[in-house]
VOGU-3710 file (C-alpha; in Angstrom, 3 decimals, decimal comma):
1> mpapahrlgl> 25,195/186,593/-80,518  28,228/188,841/-80,050  27,296/192,025/-81,859  30,525/192,699/-83,850  30,388/189,343/-85,651  26,965/189,859/-87,173  28,511/191,690/-90,152  31,026/188,932/-90,852  30,647/185,826/-92,982  32,712/182,670/-93,419
11> glaaiarpay> 33,748/181,441/-96,869  35,125/177,981/-97,621  36,997/178,850/-100,839  40,438/178,316/-99,293  39,727/175,226/-97,184  37,434/172,979/-99,246  39,950/172,173/-102,007  43,655/171,340/-101,766  44,991/174,262/-103,820  44,188/177,959/-103,875
21> itsgragelg> 45,942/181,277/-104,553  46,097/182,617/-100,985  49,666/183,205/-99,822  50,606/181,886/-96,378  48,061/179,093/-96,748  50,640/176,339/-97,199  52,274/177,050/-93,865  48,973/176,655/-92,046  47,765/173,559/-93,915  50,989/171,646/-94,469
31> ddrdvatlrd> 50,964/168,735/-96,891  48,037/166,804/-95,385  45,177/167,870/-97,639  43,167/164,743/-98,271  39,385/164,993/-98,367  38,855/163,770/-94,803  41,383/166,235/-93,365  39,937/169,248/-95,149  36,419/168,152/-94,230  37,423/168,088/-90,555
41> rsralldaay> 39,114/171,474/-90,852  36,031/172,936/-92,527  33,817/171,618/-89,746  36,108/173,073/-87,082  35,982/176,459/-88,794  32,196/176,333/-89,146  31,792/175,415/-85,483  34,105/178,191/-84,318  32,540/180,807/-86,575  29,029/179,889/-85,512
51> aagvryldva> 30,015/180,012/-81,827  31,447/183,495/-82,407  28,198/184,740/-83,929  28,909/184,464/-87,657  25,667/183,689/-89,480  26,464/184,000/-93,202  28,229/181,056/-94,877  29,592/181,219/-98,429  30,369/178,356/-100,802  30,365/177,725/-104,572
61> rsygraeefl> 30,185/174,867/-107,037  33,850/175,410/-107,911  35,168/175,408/-104,338  36,123/171,738/-104,415  33,799/169,990/-101,951  32,622/173,126/-100,156  28,911/172,511/-100,665  29,312/168,885/-99,627  31,263/169,801/-96,487  28,725/172,461/-95,543
71> agwladrpgv> 25,777/170,153/-96,181  27,278/167,543/-93,860  27,820/170,118/-91,135  24,252/171,381/-91,462  22,863/167,839/-91,287  24,724/167,179/-88,032  23,628/170,476/-86,488  19,953/170,989/-87,395  19,560/173,705/-84,785  21,697/176,189/-86,720
81> tggedpveig> 19,077/176,720/-89,412  16,045/177,240/-87,203  14,927/179,580/-84,469  15,302/183,324/-84,362  18,984/183,450/-85,346  19,610/180,981/-88,191  22,560/180,825/-90,518  22,132/182,036/-94,087  23,701/180,051/-96,911  24,978/181,541/-100,158
91> skwgyryvgg> 26,413/179,604/-103,095  27,455/180,367/-106,665  27,270/178,844/-110,133  29,332/179,518/-113,226  32,629/177,729/-112,552  33,347/173,999/-112,406  36,069/172,548/-110,210  38,285/170,409/-112,452  41,435/170,189/-110,324  41,067/166,507/-109,491
101> wrtdadthev> 42,027/167,193/-105,863  45,596/167,962/-106,922  47,766/170,951/-106,042  49,707/170,650/-109,294  46,766/170,539/-111,697  47,229/172,550/-114,880  43,679/173,923/-114,538  41,701/174,107/-111,304  38,403/175,579/-112,467  36,603/176,324/-115,734
111> kdhsldafte> 34,162/179,180/-116,295  30,799/178,617/-118,013  27,946/181,114/-117,816  25,578/179,305/-120,162  21,984/178,380/-119,373  22,968/174,713/-119,444  25,626/175,371/-116,809  23,120/177,164/-114,592  20,574/174,360/-114,928  23,130/171,665/-114,140
121> qyalsrellg> 24,838/173,465/-111,284  21,710/174,713/-109,571  20,382/171,149/-109,506  23,597/169,998/-107,819  23,555/172,860/-105,311  19,901/172,199/-104,540  20,555/168,484/-104,076  23,195/169,195/-101,447  21,833/172,292/-99,714  18,068/171,934/-100,211
131> dhlgtyhvhs> 15,972/174,589/-98,556  19,046/175,909/-96,732  20,149/177,681/-99,914  19,085/181,298/-99,478  21,283/183,196/-101,949  22,568/182,108/-105,350  25,134/184,184/-107,235  26,457/184,143/-110,762  30,118/183,430/-110,074  32,392/186,243/-111,296
141> atldtgvldd> 29,908/187,813/-113,685  31,597/190,032/-116,232  30,358/191,946/-119,251  32,368/189,821/-121,673  30,702/186,461/-120,878  27,281/187,788/-121,863  25,575/186,497/-118,732  24,370/189,971/-117,783  22,576/190,242/-121,136  21,283/186,667/-121,415
151> grvhramahl> 17,511/186,812/-121,088  17,184/183,026/-120,880  19,518/182,869/-117,886  17,721/185,819/-116,311  14,349/184,102/-116,693  15,686/180,890/-115,166  17,170/182,770/-112,214  13,934/184,709/-111,792  12,211/181,399/-111,035  14,527/181,118/-108,008
161> rdrgirvgis> 13,838/184,720/-107,035  10,110/184,112/-107,181  10,508/181,089/-104,883  12,248/183,171/-102,257  15,919/182,621/-103,133  17,838/185,873/-103,415  19,841/185,953/-106,642  22,836/188,101/-107,420  26,323/188,194/-108,865  29,846/188,006/-107,607
171> tsgpaqadav> 32,417/190,136/-109,406  36,113/190,041/-110,213  38,474/191,967/-112,448  39,198/195,633/-113,125  35,671/196,266/-114,481  33,791/195,141/-111,363  31,937/198,444/-111,152  30,634/198,054/-114,713  29,293/194,599/-113,897  27,569/195,812/-110,741
181> rraldvrvdg> 25,889/198,714/-112,525  24,823/196,546/-115,460  23,333/193,953/-113,103  21,422/196,641/-111,217  19,601/197,451/-114,454  18,417/193,883/-115,096  14,715/193,376/-114,510  12,434/190,407/-115,031  8,680/190,954/-114,939  9,321/194,536/-113,943
191> eplftsfqst> 11,238/193,635/-110,773  14,991/193,815/-110,125  16,593/190,424/-110,628  19,962/190,813/-108,946  19,716/191,982/-105,330  22,960/190,590/-103,915  26,459/191,686/-104,902  29,609/189,918/-103,745  32,656/191,891/-104,832  36,352/192,179/-104,144
201> wnplepsvgp> 37,124/195,238/-102,049  40,210/195,879/-99,969  42,602/198,810/-99,412  44,679/197,732/-102,403  41,650/197,430/-104,723  38,788/199,739/-103,642  37,638/200,746/-107,141  34,236/199,028/-106,946  33,269/200,934/-103,792  31,093/203,656/-105,383
211> alaeaadaga> 29,148/201,086/-107,423  28,577/198,964/-104,316  27,292/202,028/-102,486  24,821/202,528/-105,339  23,736/198,904/-105,035  23,152/199,286/-101,307  21,190/202,492/-101,894  19,011/200,535/-104,331  18,179/198,042/-101,590  20,598/195,273/-102,532
221> rvivkevfan> 22,842/193,359/-100,159  26,572/193,928/-100,524  29,053/191,243/-99,507  32,772/192,067/-99,470  35,166/189,298/-100,508  38,950/189,006/-100,724  39,370/191,589/-97,988  42,883/190,228/-97,364  43,836/190,501/-101,063  44,445/186,741/-101,198
231> grlapggedg> 46,906/186,949/-98,326  48,741/190,122/-99,305  47,026/191,916/-96,400  47,548/189,234/-93,788  50,473/188,325/-91,536  52,954/186,205/-93,453  51,447/187,007/-96,831  53,310/190,212/-97,685  54,582/189,776/-101,250  57,085/192,591/-101,642
241> tegaraaaal> 54,800/194,933/-103,550  54,735/198,569/-102,508  51,170/198,523/-101,208  51,610/195,347/-99,216  54,873/196,647/-97,703  53,187/199,892/-96,665  50,282/197,999/-95,109  52,673/195,766/-93,185  54,538/198,858/-91,963  51,261/200,330/-90,725
251> aartgvpldr> 50,525/197,128/-88,834  53,987/197,165/-87,266  53,666/200,816/-86,251  50,234/200,375/-84,665  50,924/196,961/-83,160  47,721/195,598/-84,732  47,911/192,466/-86,912  47,411/193,270/-90,578  44,437/190,942/-91,047  42,521/192,787/-88,317
261> iavaaalanp> 43,250/196,126/-89,961  41,933/194,756/-93,274  38,702/193,551/-91,642  38,177/196,850/-89,849  38,761/198,783/-93,070  36,121/196,754/-94,899  33,609/197,059/-92,074  34,081/200,834/-92,077  32,165/200,911/-95,363  28,545/201,583/-94,381
271> wawrvllgpv> 27,290/199,809/-97,513  28,903/196,484/-96,559  26,222/194,047/-95,372  28,732/191,239/-94,735  32,517/190,965/-94,899  33,717/187,469/-95,768  36,570/185,769/-93,961  38,399/182,876/-95,596  40,748/181,299/-93,039  42,148/177,779/-93,197
281> gtdqlasnla> 42,532/177,345/-89,448  40,792/178,346/-86,251  43,721/180,499/-85,088  43,478/182,533/-88,283  39,734/182,765/-87,794  40,115/184,070/-84,244  42,482/186,796/-85,390  40,204/187,742/-88,302  37,196/187,951/-85,972  39,072/190,334/-83,689
291> gaeltlpada> 39,131/192,837/-86,540  35,419/193,409/-85,963  36,282/194,886/-82,568  38,785/197,340/-84,022  38,056/200,964/-84,823  40,697/202,438/-87,079  42,073/205,815/-86,013  41,680/208,562/-88,596  45,362/208,665/-89,525  45,461/204,909/-90,116
301> aeeltalaep> 42,361/205,098/-92,302  44,014/207,828/-94,362  47,150/205,717/-94,779  45,068/202,791/-96,003  43,319/204,994/-98,557  46,698/205,865/-100,028  47,506/202,179/-100,664  45,122/201,769/-103,614  46,708/200,321/-106,733  45,459/200,858/-110,286
311> aehywatrsa> 42,775/198,223/-110,771  44,411/196,791/-113,889  47,698/196,351/-112,018  46,005/194,752/-109,006  44,164/192,187/-111,117  47,205/191,408/-113,253  49,123/190,691/-110,053  46,296/188,502/-108,777  46,082/186,561/-112,042  49,778/185,726/-111,790
321> rpws> 49,498/184,235/-108,310  50,326/180,517/-108,160  47,942/177,862/-106,857  49,519/176,059/-103,926
//
């Protein structure tokens, strides 16, 4: 396995449903987004990522048909889950996909962190992924939903932990660090419950970094998501904001594509166990993968540090992004 790719993962959030909030996605996908087409595109991405050495694959109940697409790929390629170098599968519960396979749906997903939602969604994930499911996250756990204080949910997830499935949380929003630190304190039967953290970190929104370092120090796995800021830090996705313009200028000055700079910046964090990529085509994937080969010069790293936006502003901008 090529060494640089071992810290990368592939997520299917942007390819396993017809609409998402990543800018530049429409130009790559076009208008042909029926189930069969996106299934074929997902398979091509999984094949290419596996060939490159990527061994962590990320899906969720709310990512359209992501679990279904992944399960089909796994069934056709039984060798990828055995031997000395198998893939690891992570999924998430807590959102339902309700978009009806439409790009113009009024609502694409609905959040529910109740025990009933966990019970229902875990059964569906288990039905599709079976013993391949190695990590199960609460999807976008926040303090306000109560899931980080719900002892019944914790007990139910501890049953997974005790059967060898790593459980954790993904985080979103300006209070990501609070969610990470609260989850680190949760124990069931005297043992930590949440030992995997999947959080948004990128040069525009690095605020969760110190909390993720604490999680890694405590022995948890840290997975970085949205490293491209939903396209704002990728070629063709620049949205006119000051931070995105400055990042694009840095890419132009160095002659390095912006997506590769974003990947290298995330990998420079020693606490990052995996950095997720979310391309919709194999050309995008190839460029993303090349970021693992890049070492940022000190001056470029300093410029990236200066791009950070106030967390509240970053998340307000993200919330306003259209699904397309």
